[in-house]
Structures are given as C-alpha cells and as structure tokens.
N, C-alpha and C positions, 0 to 999 in steps of 0.2 A: 728795626724802624717802630716807633710809637705809631698809632691809629688814632687818631683824634675823631670822638664819636659825637653823635646829638641825638637826643633822645627829645622830642615834640611834643610839648603839652599843647592844644590849641580845643575850640571845638567848632564844629561841621553844621554847617548848615543843612536838614534832613531834605535830600530830596536836589540838592544845588550842584550838582557836579560839576558844573563849570565855576561856581565861584569857589568850592572844595579845591578844585585843582589849582586856580591860580594862588591862592591863600597859601596851598600849599609850595607854591614855588618859589612866592614872597619867603616864606620860613626858611626854606630851602637856602635859599641868597643868604640869608640873615647867617645860617649858623656855618656856611660856607665863607662868608665874611670872617667868623670868630676861628678860622681854622679847620672845621671839622670836614672828615673825608666819608663817613659815612652820616648819613641822616635818615631818621627812624620814625616814620609817621603815626599815629593813632589807627587803632581798629576802625576799621569800615570809614576810612577819613574821607574819603569820594564821596562817597552817598550820603554819610551821617548814619548813626547804628539806629535805627528805626523799623518797628515790626511792618507798620504801613507802606514806608519805601522799599522795603526788601518784598514787598508782595508786586510793587509794582515792576514795568521794565525796568534793568539793570543796565549799565555799560558793559558793553560785550567784547569777549575777548578774544573775537577773531576781526576787532576793527578798534586799535587801541588810541587812534587818531584824537580822542579824547582829550590826552595825556599828554598831546604838544607841548601847551605850554610851560611845563615841568619837567618836561624834555630840552626845550631850550637852555631853563636855566643851571639842569644838569649839563647839560653842551659848555654853557658858556664859562662854569663857576669849576667842572671836573667832579664833583661831589657826584657819590654813588648815593642811591635814595631809595630803600626801604617802603612803599606804598600799598598800605591794605585797602582793600574795596570788596563790598557785597559784587560780584563779577558771574555774567548770564557765559555760561561757557557753551553754551547752544544744545546739549543733551543733558543738563546740570547744571544748577548754582552751588557757588562757592563762597566764601570766606578767604579769598586770595591777596597773598603777597606778589603786587610787580616789582621786578629790580629795576631801576633806569641809569644805567652807566655812559659817561660821554662816548658820545663816539659810534652807538650804536641803537638799536632799535630795542623799546621796552619789552620784556617778555614776563611769561606767567610763571614763578619761581616754586611757588608754593601754597598749597589751600591747608588751613586749618585742621588738623585731625580730629580733636576735641570739640564736639559740639556738644554745649547746654540743650537741655529741654525743650526749650522755647525756640531754637534754630535745627532742631531735627526735621522739621515739617518742611523747613526752603532749603536749607541747604545739605548739598552733601561732603562729607566728610574726607579729608585726602588720604593717598593711598600711602604716603612715606614723606622720610623728611627732608629736608635741602639744607645747602650750606651754599654760599659764595665766598672768595675770596678775595680781598680789600689791602692792596699794598702790603701782601705777604701773609695777609693774618687771614684766618678760614673762621667766619663769621656762620653762624645755624639760626637756624626762621623758625621763627614758632608765631603763635596769637594767641592773647589772651589766657583760656583756658587750659593751652596745651603748658605751661607753664607750672600747673598743677599738679602735674602726674611726675612725679621725680625719675622715673625711665625716660621720657621723652627727651630731658635736658642731659641725662647720663648716655646715651644712646647719642646723643650729638659729641658729644664729649669723645665718647671710644672711637668715633670717626674721624677724630683731628682738630674738632673747634676749640678757639680759644675764647670765642663772645657767642653769646647766645643774645638773642634779639628778639623782643615782645612786643608786638602791638597790641596793646588792650584798651577795654572800657571797662570800668568798674563803676558798677552801682552803687548809693550810700548804705554804708553801712559794712561795706568789702575791705577798708582799709588794713587794719591789722594783717587778715588773709592776705593781701594782695604784698604787701610788706615783706612779712614773714617768705611767701613763697619762691619770693625773688631773690630775697639774700640766703635761702638754704640752697636753691638752684646754685649760687655761684660757690657755697662752701665744699656742698656736696662734691664739686668737679672740678674745683679749683680754674673755673674762668669765670671773666666778665660777664654780668648779666645787665642787658641794657634795656629799661622798660619805659615808652612811647603809649602813654596816656589819653585818651578823650578826656575832655570837660564840657558842661552845659547840655544844649538839647539834644534829644527832647527828655531825658530819664535823670537831670541832673548829675550827670556822670562826675567822679570826683578826682580824676587825674592822678595824680602821683608820679608823673614823670620822673626816672632816676638812672642810676649809673651805680653798678656795685661792683668792688672790685676780690678778687679770688678768694678771699676770705668772709665776702657775703656786709664788708662795711659799706654804707650807702657813703662816697665819694665827690656824688652830684646831684643833685634835685633841683625842680620848679619850684619856688618860690611865692609866685607868683600865679595868678586865677593860668594863661597863656603864658608860655616860653620855651626855652632850650635848656635841657640837661646836658652839659658839655663836659666829657674826659677824656685821657689818655688811657687809652689799650698799652699798657709798656710790658712788653716780652719780659724783661729782666724784673718786673715784681709777678710775671704771670711762674715765671721758673723758680722763685723762692719761696712763692705760695706753697706750690706743689711740692717743694722738695721739704719743708716743712708741718704742710698738713699731708700728712699721708692715704688720707683714706681711699684716692683714687688708687696709686699702687697697690696698696695692703688691699682692695677691695676682692674679694673670692667670685669667681666667675658662675659659681654655683654654689647652693650650701645642703645639696643631699637630700634625701627623704626628712621628714620633720618624724619623730618619735611622738607617741601617744600615750598616756596611761592614765586610769583613772583611777583616782586616791580617793575619791568619796563618791559612792553611787547617787546618781542626779534622781 
C-alpha cells in the first residue's frame, strides 16, 4: 500500500503560536485534500525559529491544548501530522516533534539530537531516535542538523524505517549542503526522505522542501515560496531500490582496527 506524504514549506510568525498553529491546520487540510496521509511541518513552526523567542516562555509539554486547532483538523481529515516546536518540558527545553493522529491526544515523540552551537545554550539534545508507523510504513523522525550525520539515518534504516522525515530551517547559502545531505541519506539507506523547510522571518530562511526517492532522486519539491511537496511512498520502489543498490545489504557491521604506517617521517 502506498503512503502519500506532504512536506510543508511555509513561513512562521515569530512568537505568534496561535497564528502559526492555525496556519498549520490550514496547510494540513490542504495536504489532506490532495490525498496526503502524513504531513510534515518545518522546524520550530509553532514558535518560529528565533533566538529571541526561544529565550521567552515557550509552549509547554504538560499542556498541549494550544495544539487543539490542528488536532481538530487531524480528526476531521484523518491525516497524521509531524509538528516541530521549541517546547518547554519543565526541566529542560528542546526542539521537539509532536505527532498528532486522528482520535488520540497529541504526544511528544522526538527531541532533536544534534544541536548547532547557537542552540546548545538554550536546548537539550534528545536521548534517542524515534519512529511511527503510518498505514503500515515505518517513518523515522529527525530535525534539521540530525540529517547531516549519516549514522542518524542509518540507525533508523537498521531499525526498519522506510521513510526518514526531517523538519528544518536553512539559512541563506545552505542550499547545496541541504540538498546533498538529504539525497545522500536516501541513497545510502535505500529509503525515502521527506524534508519540510521553513521560509521567511526572521532570518530569510530558504525552504527547499522536497521528497527524495530511495536512490536519491528529488521526486517532488516546492517551486513557490510557500506550498506543499507531495509524493507517494511506494513499497515496490523501495524493494527495487534496495535490490539494485546493495550498499545497505553489503555494509559491514564493523571495519576492524585501522592499520597505520609511516612512509616518510614528518
């Protein structure tokens, strides 16, 4: 069974949680109308990605009622949503993926594990990976910088994930690195990669939302400033890619000790 996914590209208003959640609900309804069963939103979409906002009171993990407008849309459409936000967990702050699914309360699913230097004074890194199963397809969660580390996606693939979703916010000048990393994570592991990128304020974020197939080809992307990248995750395509591209099957679990020899004295 195919799983239709939607990567959202949109601008968040820094500090306006109410407006951003309402916008997430509108975009989710639009994606669901196009047949999407899984909708992924950009990094820190609830709060906006803004250092000044991160230093102020944040949405709280112990009271997720602020997500109610989006939950109502999820219940009405049947879509599953991955929503990233800066979140106050009480004893720590994290860049957290919430998951909203029909007929149940939102839950804290994953905290970003790899933090940029600018984030480390504010946020705590997550303790481990996470995945969810949507229509029989296992989907691994990640946030922005996580995808720069090949072992993060590889661990997800080893645990059975067929899709690697990433909520991100890239600054100007980061487009080449962004596209190269997501295509490589797809090809390395024979998995789909779904990237949802923030645009606009306060740092002129550059978006780049796209879906990559299991051999690293970009099969959907957002051409305008805001919009949806929609594609089908096809188990037959996954199986064919993993049969043809043998890197995952042939990967050695360990490479042994490294031999060192000095040829010329330094």
